[in-house]
Each structure stands twice: as structure tokens, then as C-alpha cells.
C-alpha positions in Angstrom: 154.7 -1.3 -190.7 154.2 2.3 -191.7 150.9 1.6 -193.4 149.4 0.4 -190.2 150.7 3.2 -187.9 147.9 5.7 -188.8 145.3 3.1 -188.0 146.8 2.4 -184.7 146.8 6.2 -183.9 143.2 6.4 -184.9 142.2 3.6 -182.7 144.3 5.0 -179.8 142.5 8.4 -180.0 139.1 7.1 -180.7 138.0 7.5 -177.1 135.4 10.1 -176.1 137.9 12.2 -174.1 140.3 12.6 -177.1 137.8 12.4 -179.9 139.0 15.6 -181.5 142.6 14.7 -181.6 142.2 12.6 -184.8 140.8 15.6 -186.6 143.5 18.1 -185.7 147.2 18.3 -185.8 148.5 19.6 -182.5 151.2 22.2 -182.6 152.8 24.0 -179.7 153.2 27.2 -181.7 149.6 27.7 -183.0 146.8 28.7 -180.7 144.2 27.1 -183.0 145.2 23.8 -184.5 144.7 23.7 -188.3 142.2 21.3 -189.8 143.2 18.3 -191.7 142.7 18.4 -195.5 139.4 17.0 -196.5 138.7 14.9 -199.6 137.1 16.7 -202.6 134.0 14.6 -202.3 133.1 16.0 -198.9 131.7 19.4 -198.3 133.9 21.7 -196.1 132.6 22.3 -192.7 133.9 24.5 -190.0 135.8 22.8 -187.2 133.7 22.0 -184.2 134.2 24.5 -181.3 136.7 23.3 -178.7 135.0 21.8 -175.7 136.3 22.6 -172.2 138.3 19.8 -170.7 136.5 18.3 -167.7 138.3 18.8 -164.3 140.6 16.2 -163.2 139.2 13.7 -160.8 142.4 13.7 -158.7 142.4 17.5 -158.4 138.7 17.5 -157.3 139.3 14.8 -154.7 142.4 16.5 -153.5 140.5 19.8 -153.1 137.6 18.1 -151.4 140.0 16.3 -149.0 141.9 19.5 -148.3 138.6 21.3 -147.5 137.5 18.5 -145.3 140.7 18.4 -143.4 140.6 22.2 -143.0 137.1 22.1 -141.5 138.2 19.4 -139.1 141.4 21.1 -138.0 140.0 24.6 -137.8 136.3 24.4 -137.2 134.1 27.1 -138.7 132.1 29.2 -136.3 128.9 27.6 -137.3 130.3 24.1 -137.4 129.0 21.6 -134.8 132.6 20.4 -134.3 133.5 23.7 -132.7 134.3 22.9 -129.1 132.5 25.0 -126.5 134.8 27.0 -124.2 135.1 25.5 -120.8 133.2 27.0 -118.0 135.3 29.1 -115.7 136.1 27.3 -112.5 134.5 28.9 -109.4 136.8 30.6 -107.0 137.8 28.5 -104.0 135.6 28.9 -100.9 137.1 31.2 -98.2 138.6 29.6 -95.2 136.3 29.3 -92.2 137.0 31.6 -89.3 139.2 30.2 -86.5 137.4 28.2 -83.9 136.9 30.1 -80.6 139.0 29.2 -77.6 136.0 28.0 -75.7 134.9 25.7 -78.5 138.4 24.4 -79.1 138.7 23.4 -75.4 135.5 21.5 -75.8 136.8 19.8 -78.9 140.1 18.9 -77.1 138.1 17.4 -74.2 135.9 15.3 -76.5 138.8 14.1 -78.6 140.9 13.2 -75.6 138.1 11.0 -74.3 137.7 9.3 -77.6 141.4 8.7 -78.0 141.7 7.2 -74.5 139.1 4.4 -75.2 141.4 2.3 -77.2 138.9 1.5 -79.9 140.0 2.2 -83.5 136.7 3.6 -84.5 136.7 6.1 -81.6 140.3 7.1 -82.3 139.6 7.7 -86.0 136.5 9.7 -85.0 138.6 11.8 -82.7 141.3 12.4 -85.3 138.7 13.5 -87.9 137.1 15.8 -85.3 140.5 17.5 -84.6 141.3 17.6 -88.3 138.1 19.5 -89.1 138.7 21.9 -86.2 142.4 22.6 -86.6 143.6 22.1 -90.2 141.6 24.7 -92.2 142.7 27.6 -90.0 145.0 26.5 -87.2 144.4 28.5 -84.0 147.2 29.6 -81.7 145.3 29.4 -78.4 144.8 27.4 -76.2 147.7 25.0 -75.9 147.0 21.3 -76.6 146.6 19.2 -73.5 149.6 16.7 -73.0 147.3 13.7 -72.9 145.7 14.6 -76.1 149.0 15.2 -77.8 150.2 11.7 -76.7 147.1 10.3 -78.3 147.8 12.1 -81.6 151.5 11.0 -81.6 150.5 7.4 -80.9 148.5 7.4 -84.1 151.5 8.3 -86.2 152.4 4.6 -86.3 148.9 3.6 -87.2 148.3 2.8 -90.8 144.8 4.3 -90.8 145.5 7.2 -88.5 148.9 8.3 -89.9 147.5 10.7 -92.5 145.2 12.7 -90.2 147.7 12.5 -87.3 150.4 14.2 -89.4 147.9 17.0 -90.3 146.9 17.5 -86.7 150.5 17.4 -85.5 151.7 20.0 -88.0 148.7 22.3 -87.3 149.4 22.1 -83.6 153.1 22.7 -84.0 152.5 25.9 -86.0 151.7 27.4 -82.6 155.0 27.8 -80.7 153.5 26.9 -77.4 152.5 23.4 -78.6 156.0 22.5 -79.7 157.4 21.7 -76.2 154.2 19.7 -75.5 154.8 17.7 -78.7 158.4 17.0 -77.8 157.4 15.9 -74.3 154.8 13.5 -75.8 157.5 11.8 -77.8 156.7 13.3 -81.2 160.4 13.7 -82.2 161.2 10.0 -81.9 157.9 8.9 -83.4 158.4 11.0 -86.5 162.0 9.9 -87.0 161.0 6.2 -86.7 157.9 6.4 -88.9 159.2 8.7 -91.6 160.7 6.0 -93.9 157.3 4.3 -94.0 155.4 7.5 -95.0 155.2 8.9 -98.5 153.9 11.9 -100.4 152.2 14.7 -98.5 152.0 12.6 -95.3 155.8 12.4 -95.1 156.2 16.1 -96.0 153.9 17.1 -93.1 155.7 14.8 -90.6 159.1 16.3 -91.5 157.7 19.8 -91.5 156.4 19.2 -87.9 159.8 17.8 -87.0 161.6 20.8 -88.2 159.2 23.1 -86.2 159.9 21.0 -83.1 163.7 21.5 -83.7 163.2 25.3 -83.2 162.8 24.8 -79.4 165.7 23.7 -77.3 164.1 20.5 -76.1 163.3 19.4 -79.7 166.8 20.1 -81.0 168.4 18.2 -78.1 166.0 15.3 -78.7 166.9 15.1 -82.4 170.6 15.2 -81.7 170.3 12.4 -79.2 168.3 10.0 -81.4 170.5 7.4 -83.0 168.4 7.1 -86.1 168.0 10.8 -86.8 171.0 11.2 -89.2 170.5 8.0 -91.2 166.8 8.6 -91.6 167.2 12.2 -92.7 169.9 11.1 -95.2 167.5 8.5 -96.7 164.7 11.1 -96.9 167.0 13.4 -98.9 167.3 10.7 -101.5 163.6 10.9 -102.4 162.2 12.9 -105.3 160.0 15.3 -103.3 161.6 18.8 -103.1 159.9 19.4 -99.8 161.1 16.2 -98.2 164.7 17.2 -99.1 164.2 20.7 -97.7 162.9 19.5 -94.3 165.5 16.7 -94.0 168.3 19.1 -94.8 167.0 21.5 -92.2 166.9 18.8 -89.5 170.5 17.8 -90.4 171.5 21.4 -90.2 170.2 21.5 -86.6 172.0 18.2 -85.8 175.4 19.3 -87.2 175.0 22.9 -86.3 174.9 22.0 -82.6 177.0 18.9 -82.7 180.0 20.6 -81.1 178.1 22.8 -78.7 179.2 22.5 -75.1 176.5 22.4 -72.4 177.3 22.4 -68.7 180.9 21.9 -69.5 180.3 18.5 -71.1 180.9 18.0 -74.8 177.7 17.4 -76.7 179.1 15.6 -79.8 176.3 13.3 -80.9 177.0 12.6 -84.5 176.1 9.0 -85.5 177.2 9.0 -89.2 180.5 10.0 -90.9 180.2 13.7 -91.9 181.7 12.9 -95.3 178.9 10.5 -96.1 176.3 13.2 -95.1 178.1 15.7 -97.2 177.9 13.5 -100.3 174.2 12.9 -99.7 173.6 16.6 -99.3 175.6 17.5 -102.5 173.6 14.8 -104.4 170.3 16.1 -103.2 171.2 19.6 -104.2 171.8 18.4 -107.8 168.3 17.2 -108.1 164.9 18.9 -107.6 165.1 21.0 -104.5 163.4 24.1 -103.3 165.3 27.4 -103.0 165.1 27.3 -99.2 166.4 23.7 -99.3 169.4 24.8 -101.4 170.3 27.6 -99.1 170.1 25.3 -96.1 172.2 22.7 -97.9 174.9 25.2 -98.8 175.0 26.3 -95.2 175.3 22.7 -94.0 178.1 21.9 -96.4 179.9 25.0 -95.2 179.4 24.0 -91.6 181.0 20.6 -92.3 183.9 22.2 -94.1 184.5 24.7 -91.3 184.8 22.0 -88.7 187.3 20.2 -90.9 185.3 17.0 -91.0 185.2 16.6 -94.7 186.4 18.0 -98.0 184.0 18.4 -100.9 185.4 17.0 -104.1 
């Protein structure tokens, strides 16, 4: 067994990479390994100079991969992979100047004629005309004609006209003089009845217009007298939109804030839902996403319910 071991070692280290290992005895303590003893018949020759070890393939590939990843992750300034900076967005165009009173009267007249025809195409054309004239920069003068307001309110229940109609109604109600006109045209009841079918910004605009109409005595009385006002506002508070919650809470504050007012010596209690259920809905709405104004209104409403002794907040 021992006689064949050197031969196995010679065959093992006979590859090109370790071809010098058979001629030297490696030692961890000597920097230059001593040469093996030669036979007397051979002439002594100096050991061949050590050849540098070729770089490891795995190290080269690892370095190449690292450099490739670095160039991909952090592109060099001259690299075609460097993303170009986005162009700065242009500033929004300025709002157009308010339409003059004379031109607005003409627009009101044309739109009123189109809304009275009864054709859907004419009514949509009238709504778009009013939207272009009122929504960008709502004017405060002149007041909207009652017949035109009734045409706008009538389109709140139209699937195609609900979106522009809510825009127009809100723009008109921003002027205080148009709020009694909207109440007289039945806008309070129309918004309450159609609100559950609206969503997104359309519902927010309708509720915002309803809150504005509640700032006049006629609108507040109309809201308190409507049988569906409280349940609809409670359902609107359960939605995810913070603005919808804010406007619904504001309308409920109007309803319950005047629920015990006395007018002409007759009690005006018109609540149609148990206050404790309303209080639970308000408290739940305040726990979710709600605007700062909505939270203030909600806290005031809860305090109003507590002061009247109608409920206790757990």
C-alpha cells in the first residue's frame, strides 16, 4: 500500500494547474519551498520561477456581476439607462373672469327655454351651458329665475343630468340670494331623496348645496319637516368620503339643533329617528376618516343630544 502512495500523489498533481507541486515540498513556515533532492546522474538546475496563480473564475464572475448590478441600480451619468428628469408640469390656467350680469341674464334666458322643451338633448345642452358659465367662477348677481331653478332641480333625478345639475345647484347656492329660490323650487327634498343614489364628488356637491340651503330659515324648516332627512343623513355618514360625513353631520346638527324650537307657540319637534341611534352613527363616523370641521360639528351634535337628555354616550 505505501509503495503505491507516491505514484497516486504524482498522478493527482500532474495537472497543469498544480504542475509544480510534485517538485516541491510545501511548508507553511518557509516562504520559498525547498527543492526535492535530485539523483546524482542529473545536473542540478535552479528551480523554475513561481508563476502567478490565475484569478479565480468565481471571483471574476462575482466582480462582473456586482459591477453589472451596480450600473443597473445606480446608472452612471453617461449611461443610456439614466432616466431623464420629468418635465415640470405647467401651472394651471387662471380662472376666467366672472361673466357679466347682462351676459348671465342672457344665458339664464336661453337655458330656461331649452330646459322647458322636454327633450333630453336640449336639457343636457342647457345644463352644459350653465355649467360653463357658472362653475369656473360663480357670480353673485343676478338671482336665478325660479323657472330655471326648477329645471335644474328636476335634472337631479336624471341619470345623465345629475352630475352637471349638482355642479350648477352648488354654484347657484354659493350666492345667498339663490338659496331661498332653490328651496322654493323643491331642491331640499330632491337632494334628500336622490342622495343615496349618488356617489363620489356628485354626492358631495349635492350635500354641500343642501347644507347651504339649511342656512336660510326656509331651508332649515324644510329639512326638519322631511321624513327621510334623518335616515338618509345617517346612511350618508356611513360612507368612506370625509366630505360626505362632514355635510351629513352638518345637516343633522341643523335638524336636532332646532328640533325643540318653538314657533308661534306650537312645538316644532320633528325628529323621525331615535336620537340614541343617531348618536351611535355620529360616534362611529367620527372614528373613521373625517375632516376637522366634520369632527367639530359631530362633537357639537353629540353634546346637543346629551344636553337634551335624549341619549347617553357609552
